[in-house]
VEXNU-544552 format. One line per 2 residues: number of its first residue (from 1); their letters; for each residue x, y, z of N, C-alpha, C, O. Coordinates in pm, 1 decimal. Layout:
<papas>
NUM) A) X/Y/Z/X/Y/Z/X/Y/Z/X/Y/Z; ... $
</papas>
This chain:
<papas>
1) MH) -1447.8/1515.1/2245.3/-1344.8/1537.5/2316.2/-1297.2/1675.3/2307.3/-1203.8/1710.1/2379.6; -1353.6/1760.3/2223.1/-1309.1/1904.6/2201.6/-1421.0/1999.7/2284.7/-1489.9/2084.0/2227.4 $
3) QM) -1426.9/1974.5/2416.2/-1532.8/2047.3/2489.4/-1458.0/2128.0/2595.0/-1347.0/2091.4/2633.7; -1517.6/2237.2/2641.6/-1470.9/2305.4/2756.1/-1585.3/2344.1/2821.4/-1655.4/2430.3/2768.6 $
5) SY) -1619.3/2292.5/2934.5/-1738.6/2316.6/3026.6/-1706.7/2320.1/3163.3/-1613.5/2250.8/3204.2; -1773.3/2393.5/3241.8/-1751.3/2389.0/3382.0/-1884.5/2386.8/3449.5/-1978.4/2453.6/3406.2 $
7) GY) -1892.9/2316.5/3546.9/-2018.3/2303.6/3615.7/-2009.5/2201.4/3732.7/-1931.8/2105.9/3734.6; -2095.8/2232.4/3826.7/-2086.0/2149.1/3948.6/-2179.5/2030.1/3935.8/-2283.0/2036.7/3869.5 $
9) IK) -2139.7/1918.4/4002.6/-2228.0/1793.9/4004.2/-2255.2/1788.4/4152.4/-2180.4/1847.9/4230.1; -2363.6/1716.5/4196.5/-2380.9/1678.4/4321.6/-2342.6/1535.0/4364.1/-2390.7/1440.3/4301.8 $
11) DY) -2258.8/1515.1/4466.5/-2217.2/1395.4/4506.7/-2320.4/1322.9/4574.1/-2433.5/1370.9/4566.8; -2303.1/1209.4/4642.7/-2419.3/1126.6/4711.0/-2438.5/1192.8/4838.8/-2546.3/1173.0/4894.9 $
13) TG) -2356.2/1264.9/4892.2/-2392.1/1341.9/5025.8/-2465.2/1473.2/5011.8/-2510.5/1537.0/5106.8; -2473.2/1510.7/4874.8/-2534.4/1641.4/4852.9/-2452.3/1755.3/4824.2/-2496.4/1864.8/4789.5 $
15) VY) -2317.2/1722.6/4841.5/-2216.5/1829.2/4826.6/-2190.5/1851.3/4672.0/-2182.8/1753.1/4598.1; -2178.2/1968.4/4627.3/-2149.0/2012.7/4501.8/-1988.9/1997.4/4472.1/-1902.8/2054.7/4538.9 $
17) IM) -1965.5/1920.9/4373.7/-1823.8/1893.6/4332.2/-1793.2/1957.4/4189.7/-1875.5/1951.5/4098.4; -1676.1/2015.4/4177.6/-1635.4/2061.1/4045.4/-1533.4/1939.9/4013.4/-1439.0/1915.9/4088.7 $
19) NY) -1559.8/1864.3/3894.6/-1461.1/1761.5/3865.6/-1439.3/1772.1/3712.8/-1534.1/1765.3/3634.5; -1319.7/1787.9/3675.8/-1285.3/1788.1/3531.5/-1143.1/1732.3/3511.2/-1061.8/1704.5/3599.4 $
21) KI) -1128.8/1721.5/3377.4/-998.0/1649.5/3338.4/-941.6/1726.6/3225.7/-1015.0/1767.0/3135.5; -814.9/1748.7/3227.1/-747.4/1818.2/3103.5/-649.1/1691.8/3044.2/-573.7/1622.9/3113.0 $
23) VI) -668.5/1682.3/2914.3/-589.0/1582.7/2844.5/-514.7/1646.3/2736.8/-565.4/1722.8/2654.7; -389.0/1610.6/2740.6/-296.3/1659.3/2620.8/-255.4/1540.9/2544.6/-189.7/1451.4/2597.8 $
25) ET) -293.2/1537.4/2418.3/-245.4/1415.3/2326.0/-146.9/1451.1/2237.1/-161.6/1553.2/2169.9; -37.6/1374.8/2225.3/66.8/1401.0/2123.4/39.2/1339.3/1995.2/-40.1/1245.8/1983.8 $
27) VD) 107.3/1393.1/1893.0/100.7/1328.0/1756.1/119.7/1173.4/1756.0/53.1/1100.7/1682.4; 209.7/1129.3/1838.5/235.7/989.6/1839.6/156.1/909.0/1936.2/194.4/798.2/1973.7 $
29) GV) 49.1/962.5/1975.2/-47.8/897.3/2061.4/-29.3/898.6/2212.9/-111.4/843.2/2286.1; 74.7/959.5/2258.6/101.2/964.5/2405.4/7.9/1063.1/2462.3/-8.5/1170.7/2404.8 $
31) ER) -65.1/1029.5/2589.6/-167.8/1121.1/2649.0/-120.7/1151.5/2797.2/-77.0/1063.6/2871.5; -132.2/1268.6/2828.7/-86.3/1316.0/2954.1/-220.5/1389.3/3014.6/-278.1/1477.3/2950.6 $
33) DL) -263.3/1346.2/3139.6/-384.4/1397.2/3173.5/-365.8/1441.5/3321.2/-271.7/1397.8/3387.3; -449.6/1521.8/3368.3/-461.8/1573.2/3498.9/-614.3/1595.7/3543.3/-689.0/1672.3/3482.5 $
35) NV) -653.7/1519.3/3658.3/-782.2/1536.3/3708.6/-775.0/1644.4/3811.4/-677.4/1659.3/3884.9; -879.2/1717.3/3813.8/-908.4/1824.7/3908.6/-1036.4/1818.4/3974.3/-1139.7/1815.8/3907.4 $
37) RY) -1037.9/1815.4/4118.2/-1169.7/1811.8/4181.7/-1164.6/1896.1/4299.2/-1066.7/1889.5/4373.5; -1271.2/1983.2/4325.6/-1282.9/2059.8/4437.5/-1434.9/2073.6/4475.5/-1523.7/2064.0/4390.7 $
39) SD) -1457.0/2094.9/4598.7/-1617.4/2120.3/4635.0/-1647.1/2280.1/4633.8/-1562.1/2368.5/4644.6; -1769.4/2294.8/4620.2/-1812.2/2435.4/4612.2/-1785.7/2500.9/4756.2/-1767.5/2622.2/4765.8 $
41) DT) -1784.1/2419.4/4863.3/-1758.0/2464.9/5002.8/-1607.4/2508.4/5003.1/-1573.6/2614.4/5055.7; -1519.3/2425.5/4944.0/-1382.8/2464.8/4948.3/-1361.1/2583.5/4867.3/-1262.3/2649.3/4899.7 $
43) KI) -1429.2/2625.8/4770.9/-1416.8/2742.6/4692.8/-1459.2/2860.7/4765.5/-1397.5/2966.3/4751.2; -1561.7/2851.1/4844.0/-1626.3/2960.3/4927.1/-1521.7/2983.7/5049.7/-1485.1/3098.6/5074.5 $
45) KM) -1476.1/2878.5/5122.5/-1382.3/2886.5/5220.1/-1244.6/2959.7/5168.5/-1197.1/3054.3/5231.3; -1197.3/2918.9/5074.3/-1071.1/2955.6/5031.4/-1079.7/3117.3/4990.9/-982.1/3189.8/5010.3 $
47) KK) -1197.3/3165.9/4936.0/-1220.8/3293.0/4932.3/-1239.1/3380.5/5039.3/-1196.4/3495.9/5043.0; -1315.2/3313.4/5142.5/-1349.4/3389.3/5270.7/-1231.0/3403.4/5367.2/-1203.2/3509.6/5422.9 $
49) YH) -1160.4/3284.0/5383.8/-1053.6/3291.9/5490.4/-914.2/3330.7/5432.6/-836.0/3387.8/5508.5; -874.9/3303.0/5298.0/-755.2/3325.9/5254.0/-757.6/3431.9/5128.9/-655.5/3477.0/5076.9 $
51) NI) -874.9/3460.1/5094.3/-884.0/3566.8/4980.6/-831.5/3508.1/4849.0/-771.9/3581.3/4770.0; -850.5/3385.9/4824.7/-801.3/3317.7/4716.2/-914.9/3275.7/4625.4/-1004.9/3210.5/4678.3 $
53) DI) -924.1/3304.3/4492.8/-1020.7/3272.1/4399.5/-973.7/3163.6/4325.2/-890.4/3177.9/4235.7; -1032.9/3031.4/4363.9/-977.5/2914.6/4313.1/-994.5/2911.8/4165.4/-913.2/2841.6/4105.1 $
55) NK) -1076.5/2969.2/4101.3/-1102.5/2956.8/3950.2/-978.6/3027.2/3889.5/-922.2/2980.6/3790.6; -935.0/3147.7/3955.1/-836.9/3231.6/3899.2/-687.4/3153.7/3934.0/-594.5/3154.0/3853.3 $
57) EL) -682.1/3098.7/4045.0/-540.6/3036.9/4092.8/-530.5/2901.5/4045.5/-418.9/2858.9/4015.6; -634.5/2826.4/4034.4/-615.3/2683.2/4007.1/-578.1/2653.4/3860.9/-495.2/2567.3/3831.2 $
59) IP) -636.3/2720.7/3780.8/-619.7/2689.6/3630.0/-463.5/2706.1/3598.7/-394.5/2617.9/3547.4; -416.1/2839.5/3639.6/-259.2/2842.0/3609.3/-181.5/2744.1/3674.4/-82.9/2696.6/3618.0 $
61) MV) -217.4/2707.4/3792.6/-135.8/2596.2/3868.3/-139.1/2476.1/3783.5/-33.9/2421.3/3750.5; -265.7/2427.9/3742.7/-282.5/2297.8/3671.7/-200.3/2309.5/3541.7/-122.7/2219.3/3509.9 $
63) FS) -215.6/2412.2/3471.8/-124.4/2422.1/3341.9/21.2/2414.3/3376.7/97.8/2354.1/3301.4; 63.4/2471.2/3485.6/195.0/2473.5/3520.5/261.4/2332.6/3549.2/375.8/2302.4/3515.2 $
65) EL) 165.0/2243.9/3622.7/204.5/2103.9/3649.8/203.2/2030.8/3509.7/290.0/1946.3/3487.7; 117.5/2057.2/3423.6/100.6/1982.8/3298.1/235.8/2026.8/3211.5/297.2/1943.7/3144.5 $
67) TN) 270.7/2150.0/3219.0/392.2/2193.0/3141.2/511.0/2134.6/3183.7/597.2/2099.4/3103.1; 525.3/2118.2/3334.4/630.3/2057.3/3383.6/657.6/1922.0/3342.0/770.1/1878.1/3318.0 $
69) SL) 531.1/1847.2/3333.3/527.8/1698.5/3294.2/562.0/1684.3/3148.2/615.3/1581.5/3106.5; 530.9/1789.9/3066.6/575.1/1775.0/2925.8/710.2/1793.1/2905.3/773.9/1725.7/2824.4 $
71) VE) 765.2/1893.8/2984.6/917.8/1916.6/2978.9/1003.2/1810.8/3030.4/1113.0/1785.2/2981.1; 952.7/1749.3/3129.8/1031.9/1636.9/3180.1/1022.6/1503.2/3090.0/1104.1/1411.6/3101.3 $
73) AN) 919.5/1502.0/3003.6/906.3/1399.9/2913.7/965.4/1438.2/2774.3/962.1/1356.7/2682.1; 1020.2/1564.0/2759.1/1080.5/1601.0/2632.8/971.3/1617.0/2523.4/994.7/1584.0/2407.1 $
75) IQ) 864.6/1662.6/2558.0/751.1/1673.3/2452.7/731.7/1826.7/2424.2/690.1/1907.2/2507.5; 767.2/1855.6/2296.4/775.5/1997.9/2250.6/631.3/2057.6/2192.3/550.6/1975.5/2148.4 $
77) IN) 604.3/2171.2/2191.4/474.2/2222.4/2146.3/431.1/2164.3/1996.7/313.3/2140.7/1969.9; 524.3/2146.9/1915.6/493.4/2096.7/1783.0/459.3/1941.5/1788.3/418.9/1882.4/1688.1 $
79) DI) 478.9/1875.7/1916.9/443.4/1729.5/1933.9/306.8/1722.7/1968.9/249.6/1614.1/1958.6; 239.3/1833.1/2013.1/100.7/1816.5/2068.9/2.8/1828.5/1956.3/3.8/1919.3/1873.3 $
81) KN) -80.0/1730.9/1960.6/-200.9/1718.3/1868.9/-318.9/1772.8/1910.6/-387.5/1832.6/1827.6; -362.0/1761.6/2044.4/-481.9/1809.0/2092.9/-476.9/1833.9/2234.7/-407.5/1763.5/2308.0 $
83) IS) -552.5/1938.7/2281.9/-559.4/1963.3/2428.7/-713.3/1979.0/2456.1/-782.9/2057.0/2391.0; -763.5/1896.2/2561.3/-905.6/1901.3/2585.1/-934.5/1919.0/2722.0/-851.1/1881.7/2804.6 $
85) FE) -1061.0/1980.4/2765.0/-1107.6/1991.5/2877.2/-1247.0/1911.8/2883.8/-1342.7/1934.5/2809.8; -1242.3/1819.5/2979.9/-1361.9/1730.8/2988.6/-1427.0/1743.7/3135.2/-1363.6/1723.0/3238.7 $
87) QM) -1539.7/1774.5/3130.6/-1605.5/1763.3/3265.4/-1647.6/1634.1/3298.8/-1714.2/1575.1/3213.7; -1619.8/1569.8/3418.9/-1631.9/1437.4/3433.4/-1737.4/1418.2/3542.9/-1760.0/1509.2/3622.5 $
89) DL) -1805.8/1295.0/3548.5/-1885.2/1272.1/3669.1/-1811.2/1224.2/3767.6/-1688.5/1218.1/3759.1; -1886.3/1180.6/3883.6/-1804.9/1149.4/4006.3/-1731.1/1015.1/3989.6/-1636.5/986.3/4063.0 $
91) DG) -1771.8/939.8/3900.0/-1702.3/809.0/3867.9/-1593.0/817.7/3773.0/-1535.8/715.5/3735.1; -1552.9/959.2/3723.1/-1449.4/977.8/3639.7/-1491.6/956.3/3486.6/-1407.3/964.4/3397.3 $
93) KR) -1615.4/930.6/3462.9/-1668.3/917.4/3321.3/-1723.2/1068.3/3256.1/-1773.0/1159.3/3322.5; -1703.3/1068.1/3130.9/-1751.2/1192.0/3056.0/-1903.2/1213.3/3070.0/-1957.4/1309.3/3015.2 $
</papas>
């Protein structure tokens, strides 16, 4: 559960997909997680047509959403036990 890896996997149509999950676990066992999935084609088109680097733009946005979720749930930094990045297969399994 303490891994950070990035890599594309090929779906059944042959499209390469980035699929990972960020999990925040609190000391009292509550988990907050966010799944992120996008294709290599999306990454290329965002850069080409909008000059947006998904890797640089997406990670801050994902952590902003997680932070908002923690604030809404009144979870403080000292309540966090673990933060993990997990690359998932297309079925959502590690």
